[in-house]
C-alpha positions, -999 to 999 in steps of 0.1 A, spaced: -910 593 222 -944 613 203 -925 644 207 -897 629 193 -915 615 162 -929 649 159 -896 661 154 -885 639 127 -879 654 91 -904 637 65 -892 611 46 -891 617 7 -906 595 -18 -881 584 -50 -897 615 -67 -888 640 -46 -853 628 -46 -824 646 -63 -802 625 -80 -766 641 -85 -742 628 -112 -709 641 -119 -691 653 -152 -710 667 -178 -685 656 -206 -696 617 -203 -717 608 -224 -754 610 -213 -760 573 -225 -735 560 -203 -751 578 -172 -786 567 -181 -768 529 -188 -757 529 -150 -792 543 -137 -809 516 -156 -785 490 -137 -789 511 -101 -827 509 -101 -830 478 -118 -854 494 -146 -869 469 -162 -868 474 -200 -909 484 -203 -900 513 -181 -870 524 -196 -890 541 -226 -901 565 -200 -869 565 -175 -848 595 -194 -823 614 -180 -811 649 -190 -792 675 -180 -802 711 -175 -775 737 -179 -802 764 -167 -796 751 -131 -763 725 -134 -785 692 -121 -790 663 -142 -827 652 -142 -844 618 -142 -883 615 -155 -904 585 -142 -880 570 -122 -905 554 -99 -929 541 -130 -921 513 -114 -936 499 -88 -927 467 -78 -888 481 -76 -879 487 -44 -850 507 -52 -867 534 -77 -901 535 -56 -895 533 -19 -883 560 5 -846 570 11 -855 587 44 -841 620 43 -811 626 24 -821 641 -9 -793 629 -30 -783 593 -42 -745 594 -47 -715 574 -49 -716 574 -11 -747 561 -8 -746 533 -34 -715 518 -19 -706 535 16 -684 506 26 -659 509 -4 -656 548 -3 -623 542 20 -612 508 2 -577 512 -8 -581 488 -38 -608 513 -54 -578 545 -52 -567 535 -89 -562 571 -102 -523 564 -104 -526 534 -120 -550 549 -147 -525 579 -152 -496 553 -153 -517 536 -181 -527 569 -205 -492 578 -200 -476 547 -213 -499 549 -241 -483 581 -246 -449 572 -243 -440 536 -246 -444 504 -267 -465 477 -263 -450 456 -238 -453 483 -215 -490 494 -223 -499 456 -216 -479 458 -185 -498 491 -169 -532 471 -181 -526 448 -156 -518 470 -132 -547 488 -133 -570 461 -134 -550 449 -105 -564 480 -86 -594 480 -92 -600 441 -81 -608 433 -45 -633 407 -30 -658 432 -13 -662 449 -46 -701 459 -56 -715 454 -89 -724 491 -92 -686 498 -81 -677 475 -111 -698 490 -133 -684 526 -122 -651 515 -131 -657 504 -163 -679 541 -172 -649 562 -162 -626 537 -179 -646 544 -213 -650 580 -209 -616 582 -204 -607 561 -233 -633 589 -253 -619 616 -239 -584 608 -244 -590 599 -283 -610 630 -286 -581 654 -273 -560 637 -295 -581 641 -326 -580 600 -329 -611 583 -343 -612 543 -331 -642 527 -349 -649 506 -313 -649 540 -293 -673 554 -320 -706 530 -313 -732 537 -295 -719 544 -257 -747 528 -240 -742 498 -260 -707 496 -253 -705 504 -221 -733 473 -218 -712 449 -239 -683 457 -215 -698 460 -184 -706 421 -190 -670 411 -198 -654 381 -177 -620 394 -162 -599 378 -191 -620 393 -219 -619 431 -202 -584 431 -202 -577 418 -236 -599 446 -247 -585 470 -226 -548 459 -244 -564 463 -271 -580 497 -274 -547 510 -257 -521 498 -284 -544 509 -311 -547 545 -293 -509 543 -290 -506 531 -327 -528 559 -339 -511 583 -318 -480 573 -331 -491 571 -365 -504 609 -364 -468 621 -348 -454 606 -376 -475 627 -402 -473 656 -384 -432 653 -381 -431 650 -419 -458 676 -431 -432 696 -406 -401 688 -426 -416 690 -457 -425 729 -448 -385 730 -438 -378 720 -469 -407 740 -489 -388 773 -471 -356 762 -483 -365 757 -516 -383 791 -522 -353 812 -499 -320 797 -502 -310 825 -523 -311 844 -495 -274 846 -477 -293 855 -443 -314 816 -442 -302 803 -415 -314 775 -385 -325 805 -366 -346 823 -393 -364 792 -400 -371 782 -367 -389 818 -364 -407 810 -394 -420 780 -385 -427 789 -349 -401 760 -332 -374 756 -309 -340 755 -328 -334 722 -304 -367 705 -316 -365 717 -353 -329 700 -353 -337 670 -337 -369 666 -358 -349 675 -393 -321 655 -383 -341 624 -375 -365 625 -409 -338 636 -433 -307 621 -420 -292 652 -424 -286 685 -402 -307 720 -415 -274 734 -422 -260 699 -443 -292 700 -460 -295 736 -470 -260 737 -481 -259 706 -504 -293 719 -522 -275 753 -531 -244 734 -542 -265 711 -567 -287 745 -582 -255 758 -587 -238 729 -603 -268 729 -626 -263 768 -631 -229 762 -640 -240 735 -668 -271 753 -682 -256 784 -679 -224 807 -694 -225 830 -665 -197 838 -642 -189 813 -614 -193 845 -589 -228 851 -603 -240 816 -594 -226 820 -564 -249 850 -554 -277 833 -570 -277 804 -550 -271 826 -517 -232 835 -516 -218 868 -518 -181 859 -509 -169 841 -543 -144 829 -527 -166 814 -498 -183 799 -526 -156 781 -542 -145 769 -514 -177 753 -505 -185 740 -540 -153 724 -542 -156 705 -510 -188 696 -525 -175 681 -557 -139 683 -555 -136 708 -580 -136 745 -585 -169 759 -602 -147 769 -629 -131 733 -635 -160 715 -630 -177 731 -659 -148 726 -680 -146 691 -672 -178 685 -678 -177 702 -716 -147 683 -724 -167 650 -717 -196 661 -739 -168 665 -770 
């Protein structure tokens, strides 16, 4: 027995234990709040117990975590393991089927991107159901909340979305939603999800309108070029023909060729009325080198030939 005790490694004190956390992109305030709750850190100790990240050795460091001598979690020994990690905090939950909610969380963000409010609400229900089980500890609940809040923040950042609710102090926000009852938490998640969806939709609409305005400007500056076509404008804007055609038709109600032709004909009609230039010259000025084809397109639009259009206008002015 004595030999066995001598062979046992020395137990470590709390100050010697390295705490390993996960992703560095999660706000430090969230990790710090989690550790306060994990170690039951009283308010007077929180001014001294701080969390920091070292890029030199890629470790998170906690200062003065065993300052509270009355806290078993913070001050007493943890055996010979040098890491406090999720598996040690809640080992019985590691293989719990209720904790495998990555699919539901991924589905929620897919609904935020692609669907409408009813589908988003349904996805929120599914996500909350996936993280709800009787054996769930308080620490696991807080980890789920921390993960969800972090994913919301990352989604907003990746899509250049600014939400007032997600712009608050992360520590305070994390504490606020961690203490929410189930119904209130569900409503909060629905509100944030729908708000992200609406912001994303607004950004897309703005982007599409800007995209279409650029296409219109390109037509206005290049309509005299006979070579202007769907291929050339898509190449200039750096988009595929199919995507451009779909977006342009949706925003303007016309195909690109239809819009280009109408613009050229409008310019031609003005030149016929405001100048005395011959119709074939006007045709060239609006992108038609073939006078016969210009007359054909003009008559199809206005019901008369270019020359008759001018004559009828002059007679109406007498």
